[in-house]
PyMOL commands that place a pseudoatom at each C-alpha (Angstrom):
pseudoatom trace, name=CA, resn=UNK, resi=1, chain=A, elem=C, hetatm=0, pos=[-11.256, -3.472, -35.153]
pseudoatom trace, name=CA, resn=UNK, resi=2, chain=A, elem=C, hetatm=0, pos=[-10.513, -0.563, -32.789]
pseudoatom trace, name=CA, resn=UNK, resi=3, chain=A, elem=C, hetatm=0, pos=[-12.783, -2.034, -30.100]
pseudoatom trace, name=CA, resn=UNK, resi=4, chain=A, elem=C, hetatm=0, pos=[-10.630, -5.159, -29.843]
pseudoatom trace, name=CA, resn=UNK, resi=5, chain=A, elem=C, hetatm=0, pos=[-7.492, -3.296, -28.793]
pseudoatom trace, name=CA, resn=UNK, resi=6, chain=A, elem=C, hetatm=0, pos=[-6.293, -3.919, -25.249]
pseudoatom trace, name=CA, resn=UNK, resi=7, chain=A, elem=C, hetatm=0, pos=[-6.376, -1.001, -22.845]
pseudoatom trace, name=CA, resn=UNK, resi=8, chain=A, elem=C, hetatm=0, pos=[-4.300, -0.714, -19.662]
pseudoatom trace, name=CA, resn=UNK, resi=9, chain=A, elem=C, hetatm=0, pos=[-4.173, 1.881, -16.893]
pseudoatom trace, name=CA, resn=UNK, resi=10, chain=A, elem=C, hetatm=0, pos=[-0.952, 2.851, -15.132]
pseudoatom trace, name=CA, resn=UNK, resi=11, chain=A, elem=C, hetatm=0, pos=[1.319, 5.573, -13.771]
pseudoatom trace, name=CA, resn=UNK, resi=12, chain=A, elem=C, hetatm=0, pos=[3.930, 7.467, -15.775]
pseudoatom trace, name=CA, resn=UNK, resi=13, chain=A, elem=C, hetatm=0, pos=[7.355, 6.782, -14.244]
pseudoatom trace, name=CA, resn=UNK, resi=14, chain=A, elem=C, hetatm=0, pos=[9.529, 8.498, -16.876]
pseudoatom trace, name=CA, resn=UNK, resi=15, chain=A, elem=C, hetatm=0, pos=[9.050, 11.134, -19.571]
pseudoatom trace, name=CA, resn=UNK, resi=16, chain=A, elem=C, hetatm=0, pos=[12.679, 11.888, -20.441]
pseudoatom trace, name=CA, resn=UNK, resi=17, chain=A, elem=C, hetatm=0, pos=[12.397, 10.678, -24.038]
pseudoatom trace, name=CA, resn=UNK, resi=18, chain=A, elem=C, hetatm=0, pos=[10.894, 12.739, -26.852]
pseudoatom trace, name=CA, resn=UNK, resi=19, chain=A, elem=C, hetatm=0, pos=[7.254, 11.718, -27.540]
pseudoatom trace, name=CA, resn=UNK, resi=20, chain=A, elem=C, hetatm=0, pos=[7.651, 8.600, -25.364]
pseudoatom trace, name=CA, resn=UNK, resi=21, chain=A, elem=C, hetatm=0, pos=[6.672, 7.860, -21.778]
pseudoatom trace, name=CA, resn=UNK, resi=22, chain=A, elem=C, hetatm=0, pos=[7.275, 4.802, -19.612]
pseudoatom trace, name=CA, resn=UNK, resi=23, chain=A, elem=C, hetatm=0, pos=[4.073, 3.590, -17.941]
pseudoatom trace, name=CA, resn=UNK, resi=24, chain=A, elem=C, hetatm=0, pos=[4.132, 1.192, -14.987]
pseudoatom trace, name=CA, resn=UNK, resi=25, chain=A, elem=C, hetatm=0, pos=[1.038, -1.057, -14.874]
pseudoatom trace, name=CA, resn=UNK, resi=26, chain=A, elem=C, hetatm=0, pos=[0.352, -2.936, -11.643]
pseudoatom trace, name=CA, resn=UNK, resi=27, chain=A, elem=C, hetatm=0, pos=[-1.926, -5.940, -11.233]
pseudoatom trace, name=CA, resn=UNK, resi=28, chain=A, elem=C, hetatm=0, pos=[-2.820, -8.237, -8.367]
pseudoatom trace, name=CA, resn=UNK, resi=29, chain=A, elem=C, hetatm=0, pos=[-2.357, -11.971, -8.675]
pseudoatom trace, name=CA, resn=UNK, resi=30, chain=A, elem=C, hetatm=0, pos=[-3.062, -14.727, -6.160]
pseudoatom trace, name=CA, resn=UNK, resi=31, chain=A, elem=C, hetatm=0, pos=[-0.180, -17.158, -5.544]
pseudoatom trace, name=CA, resn=UNK, resi=32, chain=A, elem=C, hetatm=0, pos=[-1.401, -20.574, -6.653]
pseudoatom trace, name=CA, resn=UNK, resi=33, chain=A, elem=C, hetatm=0, pos=[0.137, -22.518, -3.732]
pseudoatom trace, name=CA, resn=UNK, resi=34, chain=A, elem=C, hetatm=0, pos=[0.239, -20.060, -0.817]
pseudoatom trace, name=CA, resn=UNK, resi=35, chain=A, elem=C, hetatm=0, pos=[-2.937, -18.135, -1.834]
pseudoatom trace, name=CA, resn=UNK, resi=36, chain=A, elem=C, hetatm=0, pos=[-1.319, -14.820, -0.911]
pseudoatom trace, name=CA, resn=UNK, resi=37, chain=A, elem=C, hetatm=0, pos=[-2.152, -11.833, -3.118]
pseudoatom trace, name=CA, resn=UNK, resi=38, chain=A, elem=C, hetatm=0, pos=[1.022, -10.626, -4.819]
pseudoatom trace, name=CA, resn=UNK, resi=39, chain=A, elem=C, hetatm=0, pos=[1.412, -7.306, -6.614]
pseudoatom trace, name=CA, resn=UNK, resi=40, chain=A, elem=C, hetatm=0, pos=[3.010, -7.687, -10.047]
pseudoatom trace, name=CA, resn=UNK, resi=41, chain=A, elem=C, hetatm=0, pos=[4.102, -4.781, -12.231]
pseudoatom trace, name=CA, resn=UNK, resi=42, chain=A, elem=C, hetatm=0, pos=[5.324, -4.290, -15.765]
pseudoatom trace, name=CA, resn=UNK, resi=43, chain=A, elem=C, hetatm=0, pos=[6.640, -1.262, -17.623]
pseudoatom trace, name=CA, resn=UNK, resi=44, chain=A, elem=C, hetatm=0, pos=[5.459, -0.316, -21.105]
pseudoatom trace, name=CA, resn=UNK, resi=45, chain=A, elem=C, hetatm=0, pos=[6.841, 2.337, -23.448]
pseudoatom trace, name=CA, resn=UNK, resi=46, chain=A, elem=C, hetatm=0, pos=[3.974, 4.378, -24.882]
pseudoatom trace, name=CA, resn=UNK, resi=47, chain=A, elem=C, hetatm=0, pos=[3.771, 7.068, -27.568]
pseudoatom trace, name=CA, resn=UNK, resi=48, chain=A, elem=C, hetatm=0, pos=[2.843, 10.558, -26.292]
pseudoatom trace, name=CA, resn=UNK, resi=49, chain=A, elem=C, hetatm=0, pos=[2.459, 12.696, -29.427]
pseudoatom trace, name=CA, resn=UNK, resi=50, chain=A, elem=C, hetatm=0, pos=[2.284, 16.130, -27.748]
pseudoatom trace, name=CA, resn=UNK, resi=51, chain=A, elem=C, hetatm=0, pos=[4.566, 15.471, -24.727]
pseudoatom trace, name=CA, resn=UNK, resi=52, chain=A, elem=C, hetatm=0, pos=[1.695, 16.261, -22.323]
pseudoatom trace, name=CA, resn=UNK, resi=53, chain=A, elem=C, hetatm=0, pos=[2.323, 13.487, -19.779]
pseudoatom trace, name=CA, resn=UNK, resi=54, chain=A, elem=C, hetatm=0, pos=[4.241, 14.251, -16.603]
pseudoatom trace, name=CA, resn=UNK, resi=55, chain=A, elem=C, hetatm=0, pos=[5.769, 11.862, -14.069]
pseudoatom trace, name=CA, resn=UNK, resi=56, chain=A, elem=C, hetatm=0, pos=[3.070, 10.634, -11.688]
pseudoatom trace, name=CA, resn=UNK, resi=57, chain=A, elem=C, hetatm=0, pos=[0.135, 11.005, -14.096]
pseudoatom trace, name=CA, resn=UNK, resi=58, chain=A, elem=C, hetatm=0, pos=[-2.437, 8.224, -14.233]
pseudoatom trace, name=CA, resn=UNK, resi=59, chain=A, elem=C, hetatm=0, pos=[-2.927, 7.374, -17.920]
pseudoatom trace, name=CA, resn=UNK, resi=60, chain=A, elem=C, hetatm=0, pos=[-4.814, 4.907, -20.092]
pseudoatom trace, name=CA, resn=UNK, resi=61, chain=A, elem=C, hetatm=0, pos=[-2.748, 3.324, -22.873]
pseudoatom trace, name=CA, resn=UNK, resi=62, chain=A, elem=C, hetatm=0, pos=[-4.096, 1.447, -25.875]
pseudoatom trace, name=CA, resn=UNK, resi=63, chain=A, elem=C, hetatm=0, pos=[-2.428, -1.211, -28.009]
pseudoatom trace, name=CA, resn=UNK, resi=64, chain=A, elem=C, hetatm=0, pos=[-1.290, -0.156, -31.493]
pseudoatom trace, name=CA, resn=UNK, resi=65, chain=A, elem=C, hetatm=0, pos=[0.910, -1.218, -34.351]
pseudoatom trace, name=CA, resn=UNK, resi=66, chain=A, elem=C, hetatm=0, pos=[4.678, -1.318, -33.633]
pseudoatom trace, name=CA, resn=UNK, resi=67, chain=A, elem=C, hetatm=0, pos=[5.972, 2.265, -33.623]
pseudoatom trace, name=CA, resn=UNK, resi=68, chain=A, elem=C, hetatm=0, pos=[9.593, 1.413, -32.823]
pseudoatom trace, name=CA, resn=UNK, resi=69, chain=A, elem=C, hetatm=0, pos=[11.618, -1.501, -31.475]
pseudoatom trace, name=CA, resn=UNK, resi=70, chain=A, elem=C, hetatm=0, pos=[9.922, -1.366, -28.058]
pseudoatom trace, name=CA, resn=UNK, resi=71, chain=A, elem=C, hetatm=0, pos=[6.879, 0.923, -28.514]
pseudoatom trace, name=CA, resn=UNK, resi=72, chain=A, elem=C, hetatm=0, pos=[3.578, -0.846, -29.149]
pseudoatom trace, name=CA, resn=UNK, resi=73, chain=A, elem=C, hetatm=0, pos=[1.269, 1.365, -27.039]
pseudoatom trace, name=CA, resn=UNK, resi=74, chain=A, elem=C, hetatm=0, pos=[-0.187, 4.877, -27.395]
pseudoatom trace, name=CA, resn=UNK, resi=75, chain=A, elem=C, hetatm=0, pos=[-1.388, 7.167, -24.598]
pseudoatom trace, name=CA, resn=UNK, resi=76, chain=A, elem=C, hetatm=0, pos=[-5.161, 7.397, -25.047]
pseudoatom trace, name=CA, resn=UNK, resi=77, chain=A, elem=C, hetatm=0, pos=[-5.946, 9.870, -22.265]
pseudoatom trace, name=CA, resn=UNK, resi=78, chain=A, elem=C, hetatm=0, pos=[-4.646, 11.325, -19.028]
pseudoatom trace, name=CA, resn=UNK, resi=79, chain=A, elem=C, hetatm=0, pos=[-7.040, 10.227, -16.291]
pseudoatom trace, name=CA, resn=UNK, resi=80, chain=A, elem=C, hetatm=0, pos=[-5.490, 12.082, -13.354]
pseudoatom trace, name=CA, resn=UNK, resi=81, chain=A, elem=C, hetatm=0, pos=[-2.652, 14.600, -13.047]
pseudoatom trace, name=CA, resn=UNK, resi=82, chain=A, elem=C, hetatm=0, pos=[0.341, 13.797, -10.837]
pseudoatom trace, name=CA, resn=UNK, resi=83, chain=A, elem=C, hetatm=0, pos=[1.623, 15.739, -7.833]
pseudoatom trace, name=CA, resn=UNK, resi=84, chain=A, elem=C, hetatm=0, pos=[3.765, 18.168, -9.818]
for i in range(1, 84): cmd.bond("trace and resi %d" % i, "trace and resi %d" % (i + 1))
show_as sticks, trace
zoom trace
């Protein structure tokens, strides 16, 4: 069952909450009429158990059971540290 969970990669844009980070995931999508590549982004709230993530970190998040009203993702690993 664990292998079926979705995984996304994105940047941490906020870590002001306790044990929660906001991760911005960007994807590229081609416009169906004009054929121009458009950058789309979405923000996800993810659980960070040990408060290790800093703003600017590149992280991989994995889908999980609902942890709160808006949290359905957990930080799996920090791929790259930010500038701080």
